C-alpha positions as CSV (number, residue, x, y, z in Angstrom):
1,X,4.3,-11.6,-24.9
2,X,4.2,-8.2,-23.2
3,X,5.3,-5.4,-25.4
4,X,6.6,-2.0,-24.3
5,X,3.9,-0.2,-26.3
6,X,1.1,-1.8,-24.5
7,X,0.9,0.7,-21.7
8,X,1.5,3.7,-23.8
9,X,-2.0,4.9,-23.4
10,X,-1.5,5.5,-19.8
11,X,0.1,8.8,-20.4
12,X,-2.5,10.2,-22.7
13,X,-4.0,12.5,-20.2
14,X,-2.6,14.2,-17.1
15,X,-3.4,12.2,-13.9
16,X,-3.5,15.5,-12.0
17,X,-6.6,17.0,-13.7
18,X,-9.2,15.5,-11.4
19,X,-12.6,16.4,-9.9
20,X,-12.7,17.8,-6.4
21,X,-14.1,14.5,-5.1
22,X,-10.9,12.7,-6.2
23,X,-8.7,15.3,-4.5
24,X,-10.8,15.0,-1.3
25,X,-10.4,11.2,-1.1
26,X,-6.7,11.5,-2.2
27,X,-6.0,13.9,0.7
28,X,-7.6,11.5,3.1
29,X,-5.4,8.7,1.5
30,X,-2.3,10.8,2.2
31,X,-3.2,11.1,5.9
32,X,-4.3,7.4,6.0
33,X,-1.0,6.2,4.5
34,X,0.9,8.4,6.9
35,X,0.0,5.8,9.5
36,X,2.3,3.3,7.8
37,X,5.5,5.2,8.2
38,X,4.4,7.5,11.1
39,X,5.5,5.1,13.8
40,X,9.0,4.3,12.3
41,X,10.8,7.2,13.9
42,X,9.3,6.6,17.4
43,X,9.7,2.8,17.6
44,X,13.0,3.0,19.6
45,X,11.6,5.8,21.8
46,X,8.5,3.7,22.6
47,X,10.7,0.7,23.3
48,X,12.8,2.7,25.7
49,X,10.0,4.7,27.5
50,X,7.7,1.7,27.9
51,X,10.4,-0.9,28.6
52,X,9.4,-3.0,25.6
53,X,11.6,-5.3,23.5
54,X,12.0,-4.5,19.7
55,X,9.8,-7.5,18.8
56,X,7.1,-6.2,21.2
57,X,7.2,-2.8,19.6
58,X,7.0,-4.2,16.1
59,X,3.6,-5.5,17.1
60,X,2.4,-2.0,16.4
61,X,2.8,-2.9,12.7
62,X,1.5,-6.5,13.2
63,X,-1.8,-5.6,15.0
64,X,-2.4,-2.7,12.6
65,X,-1.8,-4.7,9.4
66,X,-3.2,-8.1,10.3
67,X,-6.4,-6.6,11.5
68,X,-6.5,-4.5,8.4
69,X,-5.9,-7.6,6.3
70,X,-8.8,-9.6,7.9
71,X,-11.1,-6.6,7.8
72,X,-10.5,-6.3,4.1
73,X,-12.7,-9.3,3.7
74,X,-15.8,-7.4,5.0
75,X,-15.2,-4.1,3.3
76,X,-17.2,-5.0,0.2
77,X,-20.0,-6.5,2.3
78,X,-20.3,-3.2,4.2
79,X,-19.9,-0.8,1.3
80,X,-22.3,-2.6,-0.9
81,X,-25.0,-2.1,1.8
82,X,-24.3,1.3,3.2
83,X,-22.6,2.9,0.2
84,X,-19.1,3.8,-0.6
85,X,-19.2,7.3,0.9
86,X,-20.6,6.1,4.2
87,X,-18.0,3.4,4.3
88,X,-15.2,6.0,3.8
89,X,-16.7,8.1,6.6
90,X,-17.0,5.2,9.0
91,X,-13.3,4.3,8.3
92,X,-12.1,7.8,8.8
93,X,-14.0,8.1,12.1
94,X,-12.4,4.9,13.4
95,X,-9.0,6.2,12.5
96,X,-9.5,9.5,14.3
97,X,-10.8,7.8,17.4
98,X,-8.1,5.0,17.7
99,X,-5.2,7.2,16.7
100,X,-6.1,9.6,19.5
101,X,-6.6,6.7,22.0
102,X,-3.1,5.4,21.0
103,X,-1.7,8.7,22.0
104,X,-3.3,8.5,25.4
105,X,-2.1,5.0,26.2
106,X,0.4,4.3,28.9
107,X,1.4,0.7,28.0
108,X,2.7,-1.1,24.9
109,X,-0.3,-3.5,25.0
110,X,-2.7,-0.5,24.9
111,X,-1.0,1.0,21.9
112,X,-1.0,-2.4,20.1
113,X,-4.7,-2.7,20.8
114,X,-5.6,0.8,19.6
115,X,-3.4,0.3,16.5
116,X,-5.6,-2.8,15.8
117,X,-8.7,-0.5,15.9
118,X,-6.9,1.9,13.6
119,X,-6.2,-1.0,11.2
120,X,-10.0,-1.7,11.1
121,X,-10.7,1.9,10.1
122,X,-8.0,1.9,7.6
123,X,-9.3,-1.3,5.9
124,X,-12.7,0.3,5.5
125,X,-11.2,3.4,4.1
126,X,-8.4,2.0,1.9
127,X,-10.3,-0.7,0.0
128,X,-13.2,1.8,-0.7
129,X,-11.1,4.8,-1.5
130,X,-9.4,3.1,-4.5
131,X,-12.8,2.1,-5.9
132,X,-14.1,5.7,-5.4
133,X,-11.1,7.2,-7.1
134,X,-11.3,4.9,-10.1
135,X,-15.0,5.6,-10.4
136,X,-14.6,9.4,-10.1
137,X,-11.3,10.1,-11.8
138,X,-10.7,11.6,-15.3
139,X,-7.9,10.6,-17.6
140,X,-8.4,6.9,-17.8
141,X,-7.8,3.9,-15.5
142,X,-4.0,4.5,-15.5
143,X,-4.5,8.1,-14.5
144,X,-6.8,7.0,-11.6
145,X,-4.2,4.5,-10.3
146,X,-1.4,7.1,-10.6
147,X,-3.5,9.6,-8.6
148,X,-4.1,7.0,-6.0
149,X,-0.4,6.0,-5.8
150,X,0.6,9.6,-5.7
151,X,-1.5,10.0,-2.5
152,X,0.0,6.8,-1.2
153,X,3.5,7.9,-1.9
154,X,3.1,11.4,-0.4
155,X,1.5,9.9,2.7
156,X,4.4,7.5,3.1
157,X,6.9,10.3,2.6
158,X,5.3,12.8,5.0
159,X,4.4,10.2,7.7
160,X,8.0,9.7,8.9
161,X,8.8,13.4,8.7
162,X,5.7,14.2,10.9
163,X,6.5,11.3,13.1
164,X,10.1,12.5,13.5
165,X,9.2,16.1,14.2
166,X,6.4,15.4,16.7
167,X,8.2,12.3,18.0
168,X,11.2,14.4,18.9
169,X,8.9,16.2,21.4
170,X,7.1,13.1,22.6
171,X,6.3,9.7,21.1
172,X,2.6,10.5,21.7
173,X,2.7,13.5,19.3
174,X,2.4,11.6,16.0
175,X,-0.7,9.8,17.1
176,X,-2.4,13.1,18.1
177,X,-1.2,14.6,14.8
178,X,-2.9,11.9,12.7
179,X,-6.1,12.3,14.7
180,X,-6.2,16.1,13.9
181,X,-5.3,15.6,10.2
182,X,-7.8,12.8,9.7
183,X,-10.5,15.0,11.2
184,X,-9.8,17.5,8.4
185,X,-9.9,14.7,5.9
186,X,-13.2,13.5,7.3
187,X,-14.7,17.0,6.8
188,X,-13.4,17.2,3.2
189,X,-14.9,13.8,2.4
190,X,-18.3,14.7,3.9
191,X,-18.3,18.0,2.0
192,X,-16.9,17.1,-1.4
193,X,-17.5,13.4,-2.1
194,X,-20.9,12.6,-3.6
195,X,-22.7,9.4,-2.8
196,X,-21.7,6.7,-5.3
197,X,-24.3,4.8,-7.3
198,X,-25.5,1.6,-5.6
199,X,-23.7,-1.6,-6.9
200,X,-25.6,-3.9,-9.2
201,X,-25.6,-6.6,-6.5
202,X,-24.6,-6.8,-2.8
203,X,-21.3,-8.3,-2.0
204,X,-21.3,-11.3,0.3
205,X,-18.7,-12.0,3.0
206,X,-17.4,-15.0,1.0
207,X,-16.8,-13.1,-2.3
208,X,-13.2,-11.9,-1.7
209,X,-12.2,-15.5,-0.7
210,X,-14.0,-16.9,-3.8
211,X,-12.2,-14.3,-5.9
212,X,-8.9,-15.9,-5.0
213,X,-10.0,-19.0,-7.0
214,X,-9.1,-17.0,-10.1
215,X,-5.6,-17.9,-11.0
216,X,-4.3,-14.5,-12.0
217,X,-5.6,-12.7,-8.8
218,X,-4.2,-15.5,-6.6
219,X,-0.8,-15.3,-8.2
220,X,-0.6,-11.5,-8.0
221,X,-1.7,-11.7,-4.3
222,X,0.8,-14.3,-3.3
223,X,3.5,-12.3,-5.1
224,X,2.5,-9.3,-3.1
225,X,2.5,-11.2,0.1
226,X,6.2,-12.2,-0.5
227,X,7.1,-8.7,-1.6
228,X,5.4,-7.1,1.4
229,X,7.3,-9.5,3.7
230,X,10.5,-7.9,2.4
231,X,9.0,-4.4,2.4
232,X,7.8,-4.4,6.0
233,X,10.9,-6.2,7.3
234,X,12.8,-3.1,6.1
235,X,10.1,-0.6,7.3
236,X,9.4,-2.2,10.6
237,X,12.8,-3.4,11.8
238,X,15.5,-1.3,10.1
239,X,15.0,1.7,12.5
240,X,16.5,-0.4,15.4
241,X,20.0,-1.0,14.1
242,X,20.3,2.6,12.8
243,X,20.5,3.9,16.4
244,X,19.3,7.4,15.5
245,X,17.1,10.0,17.2
246,X,13.4,10.2,16.2
247,X,14.0,13.3,14.1
248,X,16.9,11.8,12.2
249,X,15.0,8.5,11.7
250,X,12.2,10.7,10.3
251,X,14.5,12.3,7.8
252,X,15.9,9.0,6.7
253,X,12.4,7.5,6.0
254,X,11.2,10.8,4.5
255,X,14.0,10.4,1.9
256,X,12.8,6.8,1.4
257,X,9.2,8.0,1.1
258,X,9.9,10.7,-1.4
259,X,11.5,8.1,-3.7
260,X,8.4,6.0,-3.2
261,X,6.2,8.9,-4.3
262,X,8.4,10.0,-7.3
263,X,8.7,6.5,-8.7
264,X,5.1,5.7,-8.1
265,X,3.9,8.6,-10.2
266,X,6.6,9.1,-12.7
267,X,9.0,6.2,-12.7
268,X,6.5,3.3,-12.9
269,X,4.6,4.6,-16.0
270,X,7.8,5.4,-17.8
271,X,9.3,2.0,-17.1
272,X,6.1,0.3,-18.2
273,X,6.0,2.1,-21.5
274,X,9.7,1.4,-22.0
275,X,10.0,-2.2,-21.0
276,X,6.4,-3.5,-20.6
277,X,4.6,-4.6,-17.4
278,X,6.1,-8.1,-16.9
279,X,9.7,-7.2,-17.5
280,X,9.5,-4.2,-15.3
281,X,8.0,-6.2,-12.4
282,X,10.6,-9.0,-12.7
283,X,13.5,-6.6,-12.9
284,X,12.2,-4.3,-10.2
285,X,11.6,-7.2,-7.7
286,X,15.0,-8.6,-8.5
287,X,16.7,-5.3,-7.7
288,X,14.7,-4.9,-4.5
289,X,15.8,-8.4,-3.4
290,X,19.4,-7.3,-4.0
291,X,18.9,-4.1,-2.0
292,X,17.5,-6.0,1.0
293,X,20.3,-8.5,0.7
294,X,22.8,-5.6,0.9
295,X,21.0,-4.5,4.1
296,X,21.4,-8.1,5.5
297,X,25.1,-8.2,4.8
298,X,26.0,-4.7,5.8
299,X,23.5,-4.1,8.6
300,X,26.3,-3.2,11.0
301,X,27.4,-0.3,8.7
302,X,25.1,2.6,9.5
303,X,25.9,4.6,6.3
304,X,25.3,1.5,4.1
305,X,22.1,0.7,6.0
306,X,20.7,4.2,5.6
307,X,21.6,4.4,1.9
308,X,20.0,1.0,1.2
309,X,16.8,1.8,3.0
310,X,16.4,5.1,1.1
311,X,17.1,3.4,-2.2
312,X,14.5,0.8,-1.4
313,X,11.9,3.6,-2.0
314,X,12.6,3.4,-5.8
315,X,11.6,-0.3,-6.0
316,X,8.7,0.0,-3.6
317,X,7.3,3.0,-5.6
318,X,7.5,1.1,-8.9
319,X,6.0,-2.1,-7.5
320,X,3.1,-0.4,-5.8
321,X,1.8,1.3,-8.9
322,X,2.3,-1.5,-11.4
323,X,1.1,-4.3,-9.1
324,X,-2.1,-2.3,-8.2
325,X,-2.8,-1.7,-11.9
326,X,-2.2,-5.4,-12.7
327,X,-4.5,-6.6,-9.9
328,X,-7.4,-4.4,-11.0
329,X,-7.0,-5.6,-14.6
330,X,-6.3,-9.3,-14.0
331,X,-9.2,-10.1,-11.8
332,X,-12.5,-11.0,-13.5
333,X,-14.5,-9.7,-10.5
334,X,-15.7,-6.3,-9.3
335,X,-12.9,-4.0,-8.4
336,X,-13.9,-3.6,-4.7
337,X,-13.9,-7.4,-4.4
338,X,-10.5,-7.7,-6.1
339,X,-9.1,-5.0,-3.9
340,X,-10.4,-6.7,-0.8
341,X,-9.0,-10.1,-1.8
342,X,-5.7,-8.7,-2.8
343,X,-5.4,-6.5,0.4
344,X,-6.2,-9.4,2.6
345,X,-3.4,-11.6,1.3
346,X,-0.7,-8.9,0.9
347,X,-1.3,-7.2,4.3
348,X,-1.0,-10.6,6.1
349,X,2.6,-10.7,4.8
350,X,3.2,-7.1,5.8
351,X,1.8,-7.6,9.3
352,X,3.7,-10.8,10.2
353,X,7.1,-9.7,8.8
354,X,8.1,-7.0,11.4
355,X,7.3,-9.3,14.4
356,X,9.0,-12.2,12.7
357,X,12.0,-10.0,12.1
358,X,12.2,-9.0,15.8
359,X,12.0,-12.6,17.0
360,X,14.6,-13.8,14.4
361,X,17.0,-11.0,15.5
362,X,16.5,-11.9,19.2
363,X,17.2,-15.6,18.6
364,X,19.9,-15.3,15.9
365,X,21.5,-12.0,14.8
366,X,20.6,-8.8,13.0
367,X,21.6,-10.2,9.6
368,X,19.0,-13.0,9.5
369,X,15.7,-11.1,9.4
370,X,16.8,-9.1,6.3
371,X,18.2,-12.2,4.6
372,X,14.8,-13.9,5.1
373,X,13.2,-10.7,3.7
374,X,15.4,-10.9,0.5
375,X,14.6,-14.6,0.2
376,X,10.8,-13.9,0.4
377,X,11.1,-11.4,-2.5
378,X,12.9,-14.0,-4.6
379,X,10.1,-16.4,-3.8
380,X,7.7,-13.8,-5.0
381,X,9.5,-13.5,-8.4
382,X,9.2,-17.3,-8.8
383,X,5.5,-17.2,-8.1
384,X,5.0,-14.2,-10.5
385,X,6.5,-16.2,-13.4
386,X,3.5,-18.5,-13.2
387,X,1.3,-15.6,-14.1
388,X,3.2,-14.2,-17.1
389,X,0.2,-14.8,-19.4
390,X,-2.1,-13.1,-17.0
391,X,0.2,-10.0,-16.9
392,X,0.1,-9.8,-20.6
393,X,-3.7,-9.9,-20.6
394,X,-3.8,-7.3,-17.9
395,X,-1.6,-4.9,-19.9
396,X,-3.8,-5.3,-23.0
397,X,-6.9,-4.6,-21.0
398,X,-5.4,-1.5,-19.4
399,X,-4.3,-0.2,-22.8
400,X,-7.8,-0.7,-24.1
401,X,-9.3,1.2,-21.2
402,X,-6.9,4.1,-21.5
403,X,-7.4,4.3,-25.3
404,X,-11.1,4.5,-24.7
405,X,-10.6,7.3,-22.1
406,X,-8.3,9.2,-24.5
407,X,-11.1,9.2,-27.1
408,X,-13.5,10.5,-24.5
409,X,-15.5,7.3,-24.8
410,X,-15.1,5.5,-21.5
411,X,-17.8,2.9,-22.3
412,X,-16.0,2.0,-25.5
413,X,-12.8,1.5,-23.7
414,X,-14.4,-0.8,-21.1
415,X,-16.1,-2.8,-23.8
416,X,-12.8,-3.1,-25.7
417,X,-11.0,-4.2,-22.6
418,X,-13.6,-6.8,-21.8
419,X,-13.4,-8.2,-25.3
420,X,-9.6,-8.2,-25.1
421,X,-9.4,-10.0,-21.8
422,X,-12.4,-12.3,-21.9
423,X,-11.8,-15.6,-20.1
424,X,-8.5,-14.5,-18.6
425,X,-7.6,-15.3,-15.0
426,X,-9.9,-18.3,-14.7
């Protein structure tokens, strides 16, 4: 049974006292995750200017996330051969190139294609960045994850604001803005991040798929697929029924993103210490399902829709941090392999949801896509209950790692964690 005290070690050291390499990668993560919310404020403008239907415009999410999901399967193969730093750099270069090209495009199909290239770069960067931060961070495993999620949350918060400000001038502006900022992140990564030690063995292309044979990792990944279906239904389709300008949409999703950031960094650790990992995840997913259901019922009320979208940031922030921690602990494989397998499954859900929402709205009404999103989250809760034992084991291993880091003896913490969780997840 999961106990509230199990995660107490996570707060032993400040997650903000980190080496320069961690901050360099974290800054790049901020810009990278801007790409998720960046296009939200400009979706209606792109739809109007390029004469595209909402479902066509949501393909900007689908091409980006589905390509990112599939590319996750090759990230370990690439990084184990050319090294983590070179993989980060390759990903950043692709993001710079394809975000700039998206800004130059004159057709919806062109932007969709360039977003796919952007997704490839993001896959190389995101899967590797988490592994680099965990390897380089001080303050224990929990501190590393919180630093990563802080970057994710800040990027998600700033992305819509940048998209709204630049998108109010032209829908092309946000794409050029990301290209410039990612160039700065590329320079910081080249300058401050040292090459990581070569892995003990090279990862094969089949390793991430083989990793999904492990029960705990598969359960967490399928839960995340369902959760991301609800998440990206809100993120990808909610801007259309709001009927707001790009700047006002940017402000709405900035409020949402700020709550993601705050609850990723501060809310999730506190809730885990107070209630334990499993109970926090169950309760958080249930409240998120209720929130999306409110959107489904009251989608015609602009005030209710805006409030529910902003409040969703609370549940998304908590879930992002705790699920990432659980995945890294529950999988009895190397962390880059676990991250790639998990990313593949969850981003498939995130990529398909916005386009499905658009098609459902076109063939039924605005209420149905969000009702389906709420149902997907409830299905995720049902799947998660099958992994309750794995969650308990993950929490024990995390506590052991953080206890070792608090003593200044990382190796002891790792050994302790391995002994605590031996055999779990098979």
